[in-house]
C-alpha positions in Angstrom: 0.0 0.0 0.0 1.3 3.5 -0.9 2.2 5.9 1.9 -0.2 8.8 2.2 1.3 12.3 1.7 1.4 14.4 4.8 -0.5 17.7 5.0 0.2 20.1 7.9 -2.7 22.4 8.6 -1.8 25.5 10.6 -4.8 27.5 11.6 -6.0 29.0 14.9 -9.7 28.4 14.0 -10.7 24.8 15.0 -13.7 24.9 12.6 -11.4 25.5 9.7 -9.1 22.6 10.8 -12.0 20.3 11.3 -13.5 21.2 7.8 -10.2 20.7 6.0 -9.3 17.5 7.9 -12.8 16.0 7.2 -12.5 16.0 3.5 -8.7 15.6 3.2 -8.2 12.7 5.7 -9.4 10.0 3.3 -6.5 10.8 0.9 -3.8 12.3 3.2 -2.3 12.0 6.6 -3.3 15.2 8.5 -1.1 16.9 11.0 -2.5 19.9 12.8 -1.0 23.0 14.6 -3.2 25.7 16.1 -0.6 28.5 16.0 2.6 29.5 14.1 5.1 28.5 16.8 3.7 24.9 17.1 3.4 24.7 13.3 7.1 25.5 13.0 8.0 22.9 15.5 5.8 20.2 14.0 7.1 20.9 10.5 10.7 20.4 11.6 9.9 17.1 13.3 7.3 15.5 10.9 8.4 17.1 7.6 5.0 17.3 5.8 4.7 17.1 2.0 2.7 20.3 1.9 1.5 23.0 4.3 -1.8 24.8 4.5 -1.2 28.0 6.4 -3.6 30.7 7.7 -2.4 34.2 7.7 -4.2 35.9 10.6 -3.3 34.1 13.8 -2.4 35.4 17.3 1.3 35.8 18.3 2.8 35.0 14.9 1.2 35.7 11.5 1.3 33.3 8.6 3.7 35.7 6.9 6.2 35.4 9.8 5.7 31.6 9.8 6.5 31.2 6.1 9.6 33.4 6.5 10.9 31.0 9.1 10.0 28.0 6.9 12.0 29.5 4.0 15.0 30.2 6.4 15.2 26.5 7.4 17.1 23.9 5.4 14.5 21.3 6.5 11.3 23.2 5.5 12.5 25.5 2.7 11.3 23.4 -0.2 8.0 22.3 1.3 5.2 23.9 -0.7 3.0 26.3 1.4 -0.5 27.3 0.4 -2.0 30.2 2.2 -5.7 29.7 3.2 -7.0 33.0 4.4 -10.1 35.2 4.8 -8.1 38.1 3.4 -9.6 38.3 -0.1 -8.0 41.4 -1.7 -5.8 40.7 -4.7 -3.0 42.6 -2.9 -3.3 40.1 0.0 -2.9 37.2 -2.5 0.1 39.0 -4.2 1.7 39.6 -0.8 1.3 35.9 0.1 2.9 34.8 -3.1 5.8 37.3 -2.7 6.5 35.7 0.8 7.0 32.4 -1.0 3.6 30.6 -1.0 3.0 28.5 -4.0 -0.7 29.3 -4.0 -3.5 31.2 -2.2 -7.0 30.0 -1.3 -9.6 32.4 0.0 -12.0 31.4 2.8 -14.6 30.2 2.8 -12.9 27.6 0.7 -14.4 25.2 -1.8 -13.2 21.6 -1.2 -12.8 20.9 -4.9 -10.5 23.9 -5.2 -8.5 22.9 -2.2 -8.2 19.3 -3.3 -7.2 20.3 -6.9 -4.5 22.8 -5.7 -3.0 20.4 -3.2 -2.8 17.7 -5.9 -1.3 20.1 -8.4 1.4 21.4 -6.0 2.3 17.9 -4.7 2.8 16.9 -8.3 5.0 19.9 -9.1 7.0 19.2 -5.9 7.5 15.6 -7.0 8.7 16.8 -10.4 11.1 19.2 -8.8 12.6 16.4 -6.7 12.9 14.2 -9.7 14.8 16.9 -11.6 17.1 17.4 -8.6 17.7 13.7 -8.4 18.4 13.5 -12.1 20.9 16.4 -11.9 22.7 14.6 -9.1 22.9 11.4 -11.2 24.4 13.2 -14.2 26.7 15.3 -12.0 25.4 18.9 -12.5 23.8 21.3 -10.1 20.0 21.6 -10.3 18.7 24.8 -11.8 17.1 27.4 -9.5 13.3 27.6 -9.8 13.4 31.0 -11.3 16.4 30.4 -13.6 14.4 29.6 -16.7 11.2 31.1 -18.2 10.1 28.1 -20.2 10.7 24.4 -20.5 12.7 25.0 -23.7 15.1 27.3 -21.9 15.3 24.8 -19.1 16.2 21.9 -21.5 18.8 24.2 -23.3 20.2 25.2 -19.9 20.6 21.5 -18.9 22.2 20.7 -22.2 24.7 23.5 -21.7 25.6 22.2 -18.2 26.3 18.7 -19.5 
């Protein structure tokens, strides 16, 4: 049997956690933290495959939490999706600038949440496969923002070989 991917949900609202866990649990292992500090600790110990992170929380905002994730070697490459009641396009842009791979507005639609999680887990798997391939052929993996298209990426890999 295939191991389930682990999702860490960091949210101070228990109803949000319960709603997300309810429809995600059949497909994924769910880990929960009710604030930023415990989320940081849990992520270091359990290394989830993806993180769903609220922005507005007491003591430490989601923006502060994602900054700490990006500073840590252990959590830097884990995809983070903000799930927030902040619904202005500026809020979404800010979340993406902080390093989130996506942004979901509350109240959330379970189909949207499931689709975005599946997409970002797949992208993450592809990134790991590229890194592994680069190690095998003895070159450094390209940075995520090094190429604008797949054609540039392939040309860049060819040049490195």
